[in-house]
mmCIF file of the C-alpha atoms, coordinates in Angstrom:
data_MODEL
# 
_entry.id   MODEL 
# 
loop_
_atom_site.group_PDB 
_atom_site.id 
_atom_site.type_symbol 
_atom_site.label_atom_id 
_atom_site.label_alt_id 
_atom_site.label_comp_id 
_atom_site.label_asym_id 
_atom_site.label_entity_id 
_atom_site.label_seq_id 
_atom_site.pdbx_PDB_ins_code 
_atom_site.Cartn_x 
_atom_site.Cartn_y 
_atom_site.Cartn_z 
_atom_site.occupancy 
_atom_site.B_iso_or_equiv 
_atom_site.pdbx_formal_charge 
_atom_site.auth_seq_id 
_atom_site.auth_comp_id 
_atom_site.auth_asym_id 
_atom_site.auth_atom_id 
_atom_site.pdbx_PDB_model_num 
ATOM 1  C CA . MET A 1 1  ? 0.150  0.176  -0.325  1.00 0.00 ? 1  MET A CA 1 
ATOM 2  C CA . GLU A 1 2  ? 1.076  3.052  -0.755  1.00 0.00 ? 2  GLU A CA 1 
ATOM 3  C CA . GLU A 1 3  ? 1.741  6.195  1.804   1.00 0.00 ? 3  GLU A CA 1 
ATOM 4  C CA . ASP A 1 4  ? 0.444  8.852  1.534   1.00 0.00 ? 4  ASP A CA 1 
ATOM 5  C CA . ARG A 1 5  ? 3.749  11.098 3.019   1.00 0.00 ? 5  ARG A CA 1 
ATOM 6  C CA . PRO A 1 6  ? 7.687  10.738 3.264   1.00 0.00 ? 6  PRO A CA 1 
ATOM 7  C CA . GLU A 1 7  ? 9.205  8.137  5.228   1.00 0.00 ? 7  GLU A CA 1 
ATOM 8  C CA . GLU A 1 8  ? 13.184 9.004  7.144   1.00 0.00 ? 8  GLU A CA 1 
ATOM 9  C CA . GLU A 1 9  ? 14.626 6.620  4.527   1.00 0.00 ? 9  GLU A CA 1 
ATOM 10 C CA . ASP A 1 10 ? 12.501 8.414  1.008   1.00 0.00 ? 10 ASP A CA 1 
ATOM 11 C CA . ILE A 1 11 ? 14.632 11.494 -0.653  1.00 0.00 ? 11 ILE A CA 1 
ATOM 12 C CA . TYR A 1 12 ? 11.704 14.581 -0.213  1.00 0.00 ? 12 TYR A CA 1 
ATOM 13 C CA . LEU A 1 13 ? 11.836 17.937 -2.447  1.00 0.00 ? 13 LEU A CA 1 
ATOM 14 C CA . GLY A 1 14 ? 10.818 20.995 -0.902  1.00 0.00 ? 14 GLY A CA 1 
ATOM 15 C CA . HIS A 1 15 ? 11.652 24.947 -0.667  1.00 0.00 ? 15 HIS A CA 1 
ATOM 16 C CA . THR A 1 16 ? 13.176 27.054 1.278   1.00 0.00 ? 16 THR A CA 1 
ATOM 17 C CA . GLY A 1 17 ? 14.789 30.375 1.428   1.00 0.00 ? 17 GLY A CA 1 
ATOM 18 C CA . PRO A 1 18 ? 13.098 34.273 0.870   1.00 0.00 ? 18 PRO A CA 1 
ATOM 19 C CA . LEU A 1 19 ? 9.740  33.479 -0.366  1.00 0.00 ? 19 LEU A CA 1 
ATOM 20 C CA . GLY A 1 20 ? 10.528 29.615 -0.813  1.00 0.00 ? 20 GLY A CA 1 
ATOM 21 C CA . GLY A 1 21 ? 12.509 30.432 -4.125  1.00 0.00 ? 21 GLY A CA 1 
ATOM 22 C CA . MET A 1 22 ? 15.263 27.460 -3.873  1.00 0.00 ? 22 MET A CA 1 
ATOM 23 C CA . ILE A 1 23 ? 14.737 24.282 -4.269  1.00 0.00 ? 23 ILE A CA 1 
ATOM 24 C CA . PHE A 1 24 ? 15.656 21.130 -1.514  1.00 0.00 ? 24 PHE A CA 1 
ATOM 25 C CA . ALA A 1 25 ? 16.096 17.505 -1.715  1.00 0.00 ? 25 ALA A CA 1 
ATOM 26 C CA . ALA A 1 26 ? 17.012 15.634 1.120   1.00 0.00 ? 26 ALA A CA 1 
ATOM 27 C CA . TYR A 1 27 ? 17.798 12.505 3.132   1.00 0.00 ? 27 TYR A CA 1 
ATOM 28 C CA . CYS A 1 28 ? 17.695 11.068 6.406   1.00 0.00 ? 28 CYS A CA 1 
ATOM 29 C CA . GLY A 1 29 ? 17.254 14.938 7.336   1.00 0.00 ? 29 GLY A CA 1 
ATOM 30 C CA . LYS A 1 30 ? 20.473 15.583 4.918   1.00 0.00 ? 30 LYS A CA 1 
ATOM 31 C CA . ILE A 1 31 ? 20.398 18.238 2.258   1.00 0.00 ? 31 ILE A CA 1 
ATOM 32 C CA . ILE A 1 32 ? 22.329 16.713 -1.189  1.00 0.00 ? 32 ILE A CA 1 
ATOM 33 C CA . ALA A 1 33 ? 20.926 18.965 -3.299  1.00 0.00 ? 33 ALA A CA 1 
ATOM 34 C CA . GLN A 1 34 ? 20.298 22.870 -3.638  1.00 0.00 ? 34 GLN A CA 1 
ATOM 35 C CA . SER A 1 35 ? 18.911 25.456 -7.041  1.00 0.00 ? 35 SER A CA 1 
ATOM 36 C CA . PRO A 1 36 ? 16.601 27.677 -7.159  1.00 0.00 ? 36 PRO A CA 1 
ATOM 37 C CA . ASP A 1 37 ? 15.876 25.371 -10.784 1.00 0.00 ? 37 ASP A CA 1 
ATOM 38 C CA . ARG A 1 38 ? 13.975 22.099 -9.783  1.00 0.00 ? 38 ARG A CA 1 
ATOM 39 C CA . LEU A 1 39 ? 15.250 20.118 -12.638 1.00 0.00 ? 39 LEU A CA 1 
ATOM 40 C CA . SER A 1 40 ? 18.489 20.727 -11.656 1.00 0.00 ? 40 SER A CA 1 
ATOM 41 C CA . VAL A 1 41 ? 17.795 19.288 -8.221  1.00 0.00 ? 41 VAL A CA 1 
ATOM 42 C CA . GLU A 1 42 ? 16.004 16.226 -9.445  1.00 0.00 ? 42 GLU A CA 1 
ATOM 43 C CA . GLU A 1 43 ? 19.376 15.479 -12.257 1.00 0.00 ? 43 GLU A CA 1 
ATOM 44 C CA . THR A 1 44 ? 21.198 15.818 -8.822  1.00 0.00 ? 44 THR A CA 1 
ATOM 45 C CA . VAL A 1 45 ? 18.605 13.728 -6.824  1.00 0.00 ? 45 VAL A CA 1 
ATOM 46 C CA . LYS A 1 46 ? 18.706 11.079 -9.963  1.00 0.00 ? 46 LYS A CA 1 
ATOM 47 C CA . THR A 1 47 ? 23.034 10.691 -9.910  1.00 0.00 ? 47 THR A CA 1 
ATOM 48 C CA . TRP A 1 48 ? 23.084 10.539 -5.897  1.00 0.00 ? 48 TRP A CA 1 
ATOM 49 C CA . MET A 1 49 ? 21.017 7.445  -6.265  1.00 0.00 ? 49 MET A CA 1 
ATOM 50 C CA . ASP A 1 50 ? 22.975 6.010  -9.229  1.00 0.00 ? 50 ASP A CA 1 
ATOM 51 C CA . GLU A 1 51 ? 26.327 6.557  -6.914  1.00 0.00 ? 51 GLU A CA 1 
ATOM 52 C CA . GLU A 1 52 ? 24.301 5.239  -3.354  1.00 0.00 ? 52 GLU A CA 1 
ATOM 53 C CA . SER A 1 53 ? 22.835 2.679  -4.950  1.00 0.00 ? 53 SER A CA 1 
ATOM 54 C CA . TYR A 1 54 ? 20.101 3.675  -3.193  1.00 0.00 ? 54 TYR A CA 1 
ATOM 55 C CA . TRP A 1 55 ? 16.593 4.205  -5.265  1.00 0.00 ? 55 TRP A CA 1 
ATOM 56 C CA . PRO A 1 56 ? 14.148 5.605  -2.231  1.00 0.00 ? 56 PRO A CA 1 
ATOM 57 C CA . ASN A 1 57 ? 10.828 6.571  -3.825  1.00 0.00 ? 57 ASN A CA 1 
ATOM 58 C CA . VAL A 1 58 ? 10.903 10.544 -4.418  1.00 0.00 ? 58 VAL A CA 1 
ATOM 59 C CA . TRP A 1 59 ? 8.295  12.993 -2.668  1.00 0.00 ? 59 TRP A CA 1 
ATOM 60 C CA . TYR A 1 60 ? 8.451  16.742 -3.720  1.00 0.00 ? 60 TYR A CA 1 
ATOM 61 C CA . VAL A 1 61 ? 6.337  18.558 -1.111  1.00 0.00 ? 61 VAL A CA 1 
ATOM 62 C CA . SER A 1 62 ? 5.328  22.089 -2.195  1.00 0.00 ? 62 SER A CA 1 
ATOM 63 C CA . ASP A 1 63 ? 5.253  25.370 -0.956  1.00 0.00 ? 63 ASP A CA 1 
ATOM 64 C CA . HIS A 1 64 ? 1.621  24.920 0.556   1.00 0.00 ? 64 HIS A CA 1 
ATOM 65 C CA . GLY A 1 65 ? 2.210  21.881 1.618   1.00 0.00 ? 65 GLY A CA 1 
ATOM 66 C CA . ASN A 1 66 ? 0.666  19.381 -0.600  1.00 0.00 ? 66 ASN A CA 1 
ATOM 67 C CA . VAL A 1 67 ? 2.714  15.618 -0.857  1.00 0.00 ? 67 VAL A CA 1 
ATOM 68 C CA . SER A 1 68 ? 3.422  14.167 -3.955  1.00 0.00 ? 68 SER A CA 1 
ATOM 69 C CA . LEU A 1 69 ? 4.804  11.249 -4.767  1.00 0.00 ? 69 LEU A CA 1 
ATOM 70 C CA . ILE A 1 70 ? 7.181  11.290 -7.421  1.00 0.00 ? 70 ILE A CA 1 
ATOM 71 C CA . THR A 1 71 ? 7.779  8.036  -9.293  1.00 0.00 ? 71 THR A CA 1 
ATOM 72 C CA . ASP A 1 72 ? 9.928  8.882  -12.735 1.00 0.00 ? 72 ASP A CA 1 
ATOM 73 C CA . LEU A 1 73 ? 13.581 9.162  -10.578 1.00 0.00 ? 73 LEU A CA 1 
ATOM 74 C CA . GLY A 1 74 ? 13.244 6.091  -8.676  1.00 0.00 ? 74 GLY A CA 1 
ATOM 75 C CA . ARG A 1 75 ? 13.916 3.312  -9.892  1.00 0.00 ? 75 ARG A CA 1 
# 
């Protein structure tokens, strides 16, 4: 059954900075990517997953707090 929230072992993308202008990706509470460009963050996440040989669920948390599973980043 698919969960509706990220778990600790998942990666999530969220907003930070003034007016949420930066996108970040975090894994286990550690930032693994950050950029004003979401596609750049997603590419960095793909590279990180390949380097780590670990493909967890990846989530996007909007600046309004809505959570969406990004299935096309994982393997």
